[in-house]
C-alpha positions in Angstrom: 67.6 -38.5 -17.1 64.4 -37.9 -19.3 62.6 -39.7 -16.6 64.1 -37.4 -14.0 62.5 -34.2 -16.1 59.1 -35.4 -16.0 57.8 -34.4 -12.4 59.0 -31.2 -12.8 57.4 -30.6 -16.1 54.2 -31.7 -14.6 54.5 -29.5 -12.0 55.1 -26.8 -14.2 52.3 -27.6 -16.6 50.0 -27.7 -13.1 51.2 -23.6 -12.3 50.7 -22.7 -16.0 47.1 -24.3 -15.9 46.3 -22.8 -12.6 47.7 -19.2 -13.6 45.4 -19.7 -16.6 42.4 -20.4 -14.5 43.0 -17.5 -12.4 43.2 -15.1 -15.4 39.8 -16.3 -16.7 38.0 -16.0 -13.1 39.8 -12.4 -12.9 39.1 -11.5 -16.5 35.1 -12.8 -15.8 34.9 -10.8 -12.7 36.2 -7.8 -14.8 34.1 -8.6 -17.6 31.1 -8.7 -15.4 32.4 -4.9 -13.5 32.9 -3.6 -16.8 29.4 -4.5 -17.8 27.8 -3.1 -15.2 29.8 0.1 -15.3 28.7 0.2 -19.3 24.9 -0.2 -18.4 25.3 2.5 -15.5 26.6 5.0 -18.3 24.4 4.2 -20.8 21.2 4.2 -19.1 21.7 5.8 -16.0 18.3 6.8 -15.5 16.9 3.3 -15.8 19.0 1.9 -13.3 18.7 4.8 -10.7 14.9 3.9 -11.2 15.6 0.2 -10.2 17.9 1.1 -7.6 15.0 3.3 -6.1 12.3 0.7 -6.6 14.2 -2.1 -4.8 15.3 0.2 -2.0 11.4 1.0 -1.3 10.4 -2.5 -1.2 13.5 -3.3 1.1 12.3 -0.2 2.9 8.8 -1.6 3.4 9.1 -5.2 4.1 12.2 -6.0 5.5 14.5 -2.6 6.8 14.6 -2.9 10.6 14.3 0.4 12.2 17.1 2.4 12.6 16.5 3.6 16.4 15.8 0.7 19.2 13.6 1.2 22.0 15.6 1.3 25.1 13.8 0.4 28.6 14.4 4.1 29.5 12.3 4.9 26.7 9.7 2.5 27.2 9.2 3.5 30.7 8.9 7.2 30.2 6.3 6.0 27.4 4.3 4.1 29.8 4.2 7.1 32.2 2.6 9.0 30.0 0.0 6.5 28.6 -1.0 5.8 32.3 -2.3 9.7 32.4 -4.0 8.8 29.3 -5.9 6.1 31.3 -6.5 8.6 34.2 -9.0 10.1 31.6 -10.8 7.4 30.8 -13.5 8.0 33.8 -14.2 11.3 32.5 -14.3 10.1 29.2 -16.8 7.7 30.5 -19.0 10.1 32.3 -19.3 12.5 29.7 -19.9 10.1 27.0 -22.6 8.7 29.2 -24.3 12.3 29.8 -23.9 13.2 26.0 -25.8 10.0 25.0 -28.3 11.3 27.1 -28.6 14.3 25.6 -29.1 13.1 22.1 -31.3 11.0 23.1 -33.6 14.0 24.5 -33.0 15.4 21.1 -34.0 12.6 19.0 -37.2 12.6 20.9 -38.1 16.7 20.8 -36.9 16.5 17.0 -40.6 15.3 16.0 -41.9 15.3 12.2 -41.8 19.2 11.4 -40.4 20.6 15.0 -38.7 23.3 12.9 -42.1 24.5 12.0 -43.2 24.8 15.7 -42.2 27.5 17.9 -42.5 25.1 21.0 -40.6 22.4 19.5 -37.6 25.1 18.1 -37.8 26.3 21.9 -37.3 22.4 23.5 -34.5 21.5 21.0 -32.5 25.2 21.4 -32.9 24.6 25.2 -31.6 21.2 25.1 -28.6 22.1 22.8 -27.8 25.0 25.5 -27.8 22.2 28.4 -25.5 19.7 26.0 -23.4 22.5 25.1 -20.7 22.2 28.0 -20.4 18.7 28.2 -19.5 18.9 24.2 -16.8 21.4 25.4 -15.8 19.3 28.2 -15.5 16.4 25.9 -13.5 18.0 23.2 -11.3 19.7 25.9 -10.5 15.9 27.0 -10.1 14.4 23.6 -7.5 17.7 23.0 -5.6 16.6 26.1 -5.6 12.8 25.2 -4.6 13.5 21.9 -1.2 15.8 23.5 -0.6 13.0 25.9 -0.4 10.4 23.3 1.7 12.2 21.2 4.0 13.3 23.9 4.0 9.2 24.8 5.2 8.6 21.4 7.5 11.4 21.4 9.6 9.8 23.9 9.8 6.7 21.5 10.4 8.8 18.2 9.6 8.5 14.8 12.6 6.7 13.4 11.8 3.8 16.2 10.2 0.2 15.9 6.8 1.8 17.1 7.2 4.9 14.2 8.2 2.4 11.3 5.8 -0.4 12.6 2.8 2.4 12.6 3.5 3.7 9.4 3.7 0.1 8.0 0.3 -0.9 9.3 -1.1 2.5 8.2 0.2 1.2 4.4 -1.2 -2.0 4.9 -4.6 -1.2 6.4 -5.2 0.9 3.1 -4.2 -1.5 0.9 -6.9 -3.9 2.3 -9.6 -1.8 2.3 -8.8 -0.9 -1.1 -8.4 -4.6 -2.0 -12.3 -5.0 -0.7 -13.2 -2.2 -2.9 -11.7 -3.6 -6.1 -13.3 -6.7 -4.9 -16.6 -5.2 -4.7 -15.8 -3.1 -8.1 -15.1 -6.4 -10.0 -18.5 -8.2 -8.7 -20.5 -5.2 -10.0 -18.8 -5.1 -13.1 -19.3 -8.7 -13.5 -23.0 -8.5 -13.0 -23.2 -5.8 -15.3 -21.2 -7.9 -17.7 -23.9 -11.1 -17.8 -26.7 -8.2 -19.0 -24.8 -7.3 -22.2 -26.6 -8.6 -25.1 -23.3 -9.5 -26.6 -21.6 -10.9 -24.1 -21.5 -14.7 -25.3 -21.6 -13.3 -29.2 -17.7 -13.9 -29.4 -16.0 -16.0 -26.3 -12.6 -14.5 -26.7 -13.7 -11.1 -26.8 -16.1 -11.9 -23.3 -12.7 -13.2 -21.7 -11.0 -10.4 -22.7 -13.4 -8.2 -20.9 -13.2 -10.2 -17.9 -9.5 -9.9 -17.9 -9.9 -6.0 -18.4 -12.4 -5.6 -15.3 -10.1 -7.5 -13.2 -6.9 -6.0 -13.6 -8.3 -2.6 -13.9 -10.3 -2.6 -11.0 -7.3 -3.9 -8.8 -4.7 -1.5 -10.4 -7.1 1.7 -9.8 -8.2 0.8 -6.4 -4.3 0.4 -5.6 -3.2 4.0 -7.3 -6.6 5.0 -5.1 -5.0 3.4 -2.0 -1.4 4.7 -2.0 -2.7 8.4 -2.5 -5.1 7.9 0.3 -1.5 6.6 2.2 0.1 9.5 1.5 -2.2 11.6 3.5 -2.8 9.5 6.0 0.9 9.1 7.0 1.1 13.0 7.8 -0.9 12.3 10.8 1.3 9.7 11.7 4.2 11.7 11.4 2.6 14.3 13.4 1.7 12.2 16.3 5.0 11.8 16.9 6.4 15.2 16.8 9.5 15.1 15.3 11.8 17.6 14.0 10.9 19.5 10.8 14.0 17.8 8.3 13.2 14.7 10.2 9.4 14.7 9.4 10.4 15.5 5.6 12.5 12.9 5.3 10.5 10.1 6.8 7.7 11.1 4.7 10.3 11.1 1.4 10.9 7.4 2.8 7.3 6.4 3.4 6.5 7.9 -0.3 9.5 5.8 -2.1 8.4 2.7 -0.3 4.7 3.0 -1.0 5.3 3.8 -4.3 7.7 1.0 -4.9 5.6 -1.5 -3.5 2.2 -0.5 -5.1 4.6 -0.2 -8.6 5.8 -4.0 -8.1 1.9 -4.9 -7.3 0.2 -3.0 -10.6 3.5 -4.7 -12.2 2.6 -8.2 -11.5 -1.3 -7.4 -11.8 -0.4 -6.3 -15.4 1.7 -9.0 -16.6 -0.9 -11.4 -14.9 -3.0 -9.5 -17.1 -0.7 -9.9 -20.5 -0.2 -13.9 -19.9 -3.5 -14.6 -19.4 -4.6 -12.7 -22.4 -1.9 -14.4 -24.4 -3.3 -17.7 -23.3 -6.6 -16.9 -24.4 -5.6 -15.4 -27.7 -3.7 -18.6 -28.2 -6.3 -21.0 -27.5 -8.7 -19.1 -29.4 -9.4 -21.8 -32.2 -10.5 -24.2 -29.3 -13.3 -21.8 -28.0 -16.8 -22.3 -28.1 -18.3 -19.5 -30.4 -15.1 -17.8 -31.0 -15.5 -17.6 -34.9 -19.4 -17.2 -34.8 -19.0 -13.1 -35.9 -16.4 -14.0 -38.3 -18.8 -16.9 -39.8 -22.2 -14.7 -39.6 -20.4 -11.8 -41.2 -19.3 -13.9 -44.0 -22.7 -15.7 -44.4 -23.9 -12.2 -44.8 -21.5 -11.1 -47.5 -22.4 -14.5 -49.3 -26.2 -14.2 -49.3 -25.7 -10.4 -50.8 
């Protein structure tokens, strides 16, 4: 009889253990959900900021365009762009004529030309002949901009073309800012070499180098983001969207740009703080790291 009850007892034990495991797993899942809810209720502003920051980076780097370009849209776009190409001959002609007039102006504007009546008369005569060509060139530019804007409107601001152009504008401004930051770092380092106390304390010297690198990159990243906020307006206007669509696109572009720049600045500042901590930790191994303290102690001892 005892041997007959053993299989049943084993099955009961297994069922009990499986239920306990399910209870632990469900309890763990509930604890995670409860902890998440508690964090959201305790720090709503921080959680909102974190979510918006992650959403902005996703929009800048990974988000697909909400509107696909269909073959019909592409065909209408190409038809409008063909009209733009038809203006190329007129642009070439007016550009050549303007180049000739500018060459005449440069030849007529000799040194002190403004104080000689004959030279002033010749310059004004050239400008009068050049004025109709300039007017025609400006009209051609206006016509070209209108046609390009109509062509882009066929694709839509929220299409792949609009999203990609906004991203291209952001990364182009970022690259310009990075080049400016590199130039600023080089000049600051050159001036740093002429400081009279740049080798008096190697620890402070390295701290200054870290500060120069981080501050230049942070400053130019902020400047680039401000430039982008102005440039993206022209991207939006070129597609001629509705007012609500344009405003919403600008808000999304602003969120994406600030989130991406904020992530870059966080990485830069973190790298700078980490480098400074490494320098401070190994200060005793650096040459001349205690020179100021030694000189100060020697002067005190002599007095």
